[in-house]
C-alpha positions in Angstrom: -19.0 8.5 10.1 -16.9 6.7 7.5 -17.4 3.0 6.8 -14.9 0.5 5.3 -11.4 -0.5 6.1 -9.3 1.7 8.4 -6.7 3.8 6.6 -3.6 5.1 8.3 -3.1 8.2 6.2 -5.6 10.3 4.2 -4.7 10.8 0.6 -3.3 14.3 1.2 -1.2 13.0 4.1 0.0 10.1 1.9 1.2 12.5 -0.8 2.9 14.8 1.7 4.7 12.0 3.6 5.8 10.2 0.4 7.2 13.5 -0.9 9.0 14.3 2.3 10.2 10.8 3.4 10.1 8.7 0.2 9.5 5.0 0.5 8.0 2.1 -1.4 4.4 2.4 -2.7 2.8 -1.1 -3.1 -0.2 -1.9 -5.2 -1.8 -4.9 -3.7 -4.3 -5.4 -6.5 -4.5 -8.0 -9.2 -2.7 -7.5 -12.6 -6.1 -6.9 -14.2 -6.9 -4.2 -11.7 -3.5 -2.6 -12.2 -4.0 -2.5 -15.9 -6.6 0.3 -15.2 -3.7 2.4 -13.8 -1.3 2.5 -10.8 0.5 5.0 -8.7 3.7 6.2 -10.5 6.5 3.9 -9.5 4.4 1.6 -7.5 5.5 -2.0 -7.0 2.7 -4.5 -7.9 2.4 -7.3 -5.3 -0.9 -9.0 -5.7 -2.1 -9.9 -2.2 -4.7 -12.4 -3.4 -2.1 -14.4 -5.5 0.4 -14.8 -2.7 3.0 -12.7 -4.4 3.2 -10.2 -1.6 5.4 -12.2 0.9 8.1 -13.0 -1.7 8.3 -9.4 -3.0 8.4 -7.9 0.5 11.7 -9.6 1.3 13.5 -7.2 -1.0 12.2 -4.1 0.8 14.1 -2.2 3.5 12.4 -2.7 6.9 13.3 0.8 8.0 11.9 2.5 4.9 8.3 3.7 4.8 5.9 1.3 3.0 2.6 2.6 1.6 0.0 -0.1 0.6 -3.1 0.5 -1.4 -5.7 -1.7 -3.3 -9.2 -1.2 -4.6 -11.0 -0.6 -1.3 -8.4 -0.7 1.4 -9.1 -4.3 2.7 -6.2 -6.1 1.0 -3.8 -3.2 1.6 -4.9 -3.3 5.3 -4.1 -7.0 5.5 -0.8 -6.4 3.7 0.2 -3.6 6.1 -0.7 -5.8 9.1 1.4 -8.6 7.7 4.4 -6.3 7.1 4.2 -5.0 10.7 4.4 -8.6 12.0 7.5 -9.1 9.8 9.3 -6.2 11.6 8.7 -3.4 9.1 8.9 -0.1 11.1 6.9 2.4 9.1 3.9 0.8 7.3 0.8 2.6 6.1 -2.5 1.4 4.7 -3.5 4.3 2.4 -6.7 2.7 1.2 -8.3 2.8 -2.2 -6.3 3.7 -5.3 -9.3 5.7 -6.6 -9.0 8.0 -3.5 -5.3 8.7 -4.0 -5.7 10.7 -7.2 -8.2 13.2 -5.8 
C-alpha cells in the first residue's frame, strides 16, 4: 500500500500524457526548492506564498495542467483549487523527485 498524497498520474503516465497532449507543468514549490532543479519549462507558482492564484489566471482552462511539489501535498491542494476554478483537465503528479525516474 502506498502512503502519502494521492496522485492522479504515475510518473510514466505524466510523461506520456504531456508528450501526447501538451499542457502547462506547474512547480508549486518555493523558489529555494526550485533552485535545486525543476521540470524543463515548468512555471513556478509557489503555493505557500499565495502566488498560485494570480499566475493561474493566465492559463487556458481547457489545456491540461500538471502540478507537482516536493511530496505531492501542495500540488494536490493546487490541483483541487484549479478544479474549483473551472479548469477541465488538472493532474496532481506528486513529488518532483519521482518525475525524473
